[in-house]
Backbone bond lengths (Angstrom), bond angles and torsions (degrees), N, CA, C in turn:
res aa  C-N    CA-C-N  psi(-1)  N-CA   C-N-CA  omega(-1)  CA-C   N-CA-C  phi
1 M - - - 1.439 - - 1.527 110.11 -
2 F 1.307 117.99 -65.41 1.460 120.29 176.51 1.520 108.59 -100.40
3 E 1.291 116.23 98.82 1.454 119.55 -178.69 1.512 112.19 -91.69
4 T 1.319 114.74 -33.18 1.465 117.58 -179.81 1.526 108.95 -134.21
5 S 1.277 114.40 172.88 1.463 119.38 178.54 1.524 111.24 -70.96
6 V 1.311 117.87 -20.79 1.464 122.26 177.18 1.526 109.50 -67.96
7 D 1.333 117.04 -36.86 1.463 120.51 177.21 1.537 110.65 -63.11
8 I 1.314 116.95 -42.31 1.463 120.88 178.07 1.528 109.93 -64.17
9 L 1.321 116.45 -40.97 1.454 120.74 178.37 1.532 111.08 -62.52
10 N 1.324 116.55 -43.13 1.470 120.49 178.81 1.533 111.28 -62.32
11 W 1.336 116.57 -42.40 1.464 119.21 177.52 1.526 111.45 -65.25
12 A 1.281 118.34 -39.28 1.464 122.11 179.13 1.539 110.27 -65.01
13 I 1.333 115.04 -42.28 1.462 119.29 178.04 1.527 110.33 -64.24
14 T 1.317 116.84 -41.87 1.462 121.13 179.21 1.525 111.09 -61.46
15 L 1.325 116.37 -47.68 1.462 119.82 179.54 1.529 111.82 -63.36
16 S 1.308 117.18 -40.23 1.468 119.14 -179.95 1.528 111.06 -69.51
17 V 1.326 118.52 -36.06 1.471 121.25 176.23 1.522 109.65 -65.73
18 L 1.331 117.48 -41.91 1.464 120.55 177.56 1.536 111.07 -63.72
19 A 1.322 117.29 -41.64 1.463 121.06 178.95 1.529 110.12 -64.28
20 I 1.331 116.49 -44.18 1.460 119.92 178.51 1.532 110.28 -62.90
21 A 1.332 117.64 -42.74 1.470 121.58 178.55 1.524 110.47 -62.22
22 F 1.343 117.02 -41.07 1.456 120.62 178.62 1.527 111.02 -61.55
23 F 1.339 116.93 -47.66 1.459 119.81 -178.01 1.531 112.19 -68.52
24 I 1.333 116.92 -33.39 1.464 119.77 175.87 1.528 109.78 -65.53
25 C 1.328 117.64 -44.62 1.471 120.66 177.68 1.524 111.41 -62.70
26 W 1.323 115.99 -42.08 1.459 120.75 179.36 1.538 110.33 -62.45
27 G 1.314 117.15 -44.91 1.464 121.48 178.09 1.527 111.85 -64.13
28 L 1.343 116.64 -42.22 1.461 119.73 178.10 1.522 111.37 -63.03
29 Y 1.338 116.54 -38.16 1.459 120.15 177.64 1.524 110.65 -58.91
30 Y 1.323 117.62 -47.64 1.461 120.97 -179.55 1.529 112.10 -67.48
31 I 1.326 116.84 -37.12 1.466 119.70 178.00 1.526 110.15 -65.05
32 I 1.337 116.92 -46.29 1.466 120.82 179.24 1.526 110.50 -63.12
33 N 1.325 116.87 -42.49 1.463 120.83 178.61 1.534 110.89 -62.03
34 T 1.316 117.11 -39.51 1.469 121.44 178.05 1.527 110.34 -64.82
35 F 1.336 116.82 -43.93 1.463 119.74 177.27 1.524 111.48 -62.83
36 R 1.326 117.11 -38.83 1.469 120.85 178.74 1.525 110.55 -62.39
37 R 1.336 116.73 -43.90 1.466 119.80 177.34 1.529 111.08 -63.94
38 G 1.328 115.42 -37.98 1.467 119.40 177.54 1.518 111.72 -62.68
39 V 1.327 117.06 -40.49 1.465 121.08 178.41 1.525 109.90 -64.81
40 K 1.334 117.63 -40.73 1.474 120.68 178.10 1.525 110.51 -62.35
41 I 1.327 116.81 -42.51 1.461 120.79 179.91 1.522 110.34 -64.12
42 V 1.334 116.99 -41.74 1.467 120.62 179.32 1.523 110.17 -64.24
43 R 1.327 118.11 -41.22 1.467 121.05 178.33 1.528 111.31 -62.63
44 K 1.345 116.42 -43.04 1.462 119.56 177.67 1.528 110.59 -62.95
45 A 1.328 116.29 -41.37 1.470 120.13 178.81 1.524 110.10 -63.70
46 E 1.337 117.80 -40.37 1.461 120.75 177.76 1.525 110.58 -63.16
47 N 1.333 117.45 -40.96 1.466 120.48 177.68 1.527 110.90 -62.60
48 I 1.315 116.71 -43.54 1.460 120.66 179.95 1.524 110.30 -63.87
49 V 1.332 116.88 -43.92 1.459 120.47 179.15 1.526 110.20 -64.34
50 G 1.332 117.04 -39.95 1.471 120.80 177.37 1.514 111.65 -61.96
51 K 1.326 117.19 -43.53 1.461 120.64 177.74 1.522 110.98 -64.32
52 F 1.331 116.19 -39.66 1.463 120.62 179.11 1.524 110.18 -64.61
53 E 1.340 116.95 -41.57 1.464 120.27 177.99 1.522 111.19 -63.68
54 S 1.323 117.04 -41.56 1.464 119.37 179.17 1.530 110.46 -65.95
55 L 1.333 116.96 -36.39 1.461 120.59 176.32 1.534 110.69 -63.92
56 L 1.338 116.51 -42.88 1.462 119.95 178.03 1.526 111.04 -64.29
57 D 1.332 117.34 -39.40 1.465 120.33 176.99 1.524 110.71 -63.18
58 L 1.319 116.60 -41.90 1.461 120.80 178.58 1.528 110.69 -62.01
59 I 1.321 116.34 -45.82 1.461 120.65 178.84 1.525 110.16 -62.44
60 K 1.330 116.44 -42.08 1.466 120.60 179.38 1.524 110.68 -61.40
61 N 1.324 116.87 -44.39 1.467 120.49 178.86 1.524 111.28 -64.25
62 K 1.321 116.73 -41.60 1.462 120.23 179.24 1.525 110.67 -63.19
63 I 1.319 116.03 -42.27 1.461 119.81 -179.04 1.522 110.24 -67.28
64 S 1.324 117.26 -41.66 1.466 118.87 -179.07 1.525 110.83 -67.04
65 S 1.340 117.35 -38.44 1.463 118.94 177.18 1.529 110.66 -70.76
66 S 1.312 116.33 -34.17 1.468 119.95 177.04 1.521 110.67 -68.39
67 A 1.323 116.88 -31.99 1.457 120.16 -179.76 1.519 110.37 -63.90
68 S 1.321 117.71 -38.57 1.465 119.21 178.45 1.527 110.30 -67.59
69 Y 1.321 117.38 -39.51 1.459 120.26 176.14 1.516 110.78 -67.45
70 L 1.307 116.38 -37.33 1.453 121.10 179.62 1.525 110.41 -61.82
71 Y 1.318 117.39 -39.29 1.460 121.22 177.56 1.523 109.91 -61.60
72 M 1.335 116.45 -44.91 1.463 119.51 179.69 1.522 111.16 -64.00
73 V 1.309 117.10 -40.12 1.468 121.45 179.91 1.528 109.99 -65.10
74 T 1.329 117.75 -42.62 1.462 119.49 179.67 1.525 110.79 -64.98
75 E 1.309 117.02 -39.08 1.471 119.45 176.60 1.526 110.60 -63.20
76 L 1.317 116.46 -41.15 1.467 120.71 178.07 1.520 110.88 -61.90
77 V 1.332 116.55 -44.04 1.469 120.80 179.24 1.524 110.09 -63.75
78 K 1.325 116.91 -40.25 1.465 119.75 177.98 1.534 110.73 -61.11
79 K 1.322 116.09 -45.17 1.461 119.36 -179.53 1.526 111.36 -64.83
80 I 1.320 116.74 -40.96 1.469 120.36 179.06 1.517 109.84 -64.12
81 S 1.342 117.36 -44.40 1.468 119.63 179.82 1.526 110.60 -64.61
82 Q 1.322 117.49 -37.59 1.462 120.21 177.04 1.530 110.59 -64.37
83 M 1.332 116.70 -40.69 1.461 120.23 177.66 1.524 110.67 -63.22
84 M 1.338 116.85 -41.07 1.464 120.48 178.93 1.530 110.49 -64.00
85 K 1.322 117.68 -41.51 1.466 120.72 178.16 1.523 110.55 -63.69
86 D 1.328 115.70 -44.23 1.465 119.89 178.45 1.528 110.76 -60.71
87 K 1.312 115.85 -41.76 1.458 120.51 179.85 1.526 110.22 -63.74
88 K 1.348 117.30 -40.95 1.461 121.41 179.16 1.514 110.58 -64.26
89 T 1.316 115.76 -45.12 1.469 118.10 -178.90 1.522 110.31 -65.92
90 D 1.332 118.09 -38.44 1.471 120.69 176.68 1.525 110.39 -62.40
91 K 1.327 116.71 -41.52 1.457 120.94 -179.74 1.529 110.37 -66.19
92 K 1.335 117.01 -39.75 1.460 120.42 177.92 1.519 110.28 -63.21
93 E 1.320 115.93 -41.69 1.469 119.25 178.98 1.522 110.68 -63.84
94 E 1.323 116.80 -39.56 1.462 120.32 177.34 1.525 110.09 -64.38
95 D 1.335 116.20 -42.68 1.460 120.34 -180.00 1.529 111.38 -64.16
96 E 1.321 117.34 -37.07 1.454 121.01 179.96 1.526 110.17 -68.43
97 N 1.306 117.76 -35.22 1.452 121.97 -178.50 1.531 112.04 -80.60
98 Y 1.274 118.45 -19.36 1.464 122.59 -178.10 1.514 109.43 -85.21
99 E 1.328 115.54 134.42 1.457 120.14 178.55 1.519 108.86 -98.11
100 Y 1.295 114.56 129.88 1.450 120.64 -179.60 1.516 109.68 -91.48
101 E 1.321 114.68 147.09 1.455 120.47 171.45 1.510 107.58 -93.61
102 V 1.274 114.68 132.37 1.454 118.81 178.82 1.501 107.32 -95.78
103 K 1.314 116.07 118.28 1.454 121.29 178.78 1.511 107.77 -106.78
104 P 1.323 116.33 140.33 1.468 117.88 177.56 1.521 109.95 -69.84
105 K 1.289 114.49 146.49 1.452 120.15 179.42 1.499 109.72 -75.88
106 K 1.320 115.09 141.05 1.455 119.28 175.38 1.506 107.44 -88.58
107 R 1.303 112.80 126.73 1.454 116.97 178.99 1.519 107.91 -106.61
108 G 1.261 114.00 122.11 1.463 118.85 -179.69 1.503 110.33 -112.79
109 K 1.311 113.32 -178.94 1.446 118.91 177.91 1.522 108.81 -79.14
110 K 1.305 112.53 147.71 1.461 117.49 177.80 1.505 109.34 -80.46
111 K 1.291 116.98 139.64 1.447 121.62 178.34 1.506 108.52 -88.45
112 K 1.321 114.27 144.46 1.452 119.95 179.92 1.494 110.64 -95.60
């Protein structure tokens, strides 16, 4: 089997090349696995960001549609308040035109 020292050297070189190849494959496996996990994390982050963007769009649409309703509500409140003011002024004018009768107060005995 080992006839000369060259044979021993060849076997040593073969074993060291195999060991180096094994460790390179092992390292590549872990590097590839790490990259795969990184890609999964990035995809999950993209999904979360996409959901967040859709939520913001939904909120934006709700607010913009609410703003149009809010304008109508404020106009309604303005008209109602104007009607109330008009009603008050009409009532004041009626009160000013109405003559009150002054009746003397009845004074009675105080109850104990």
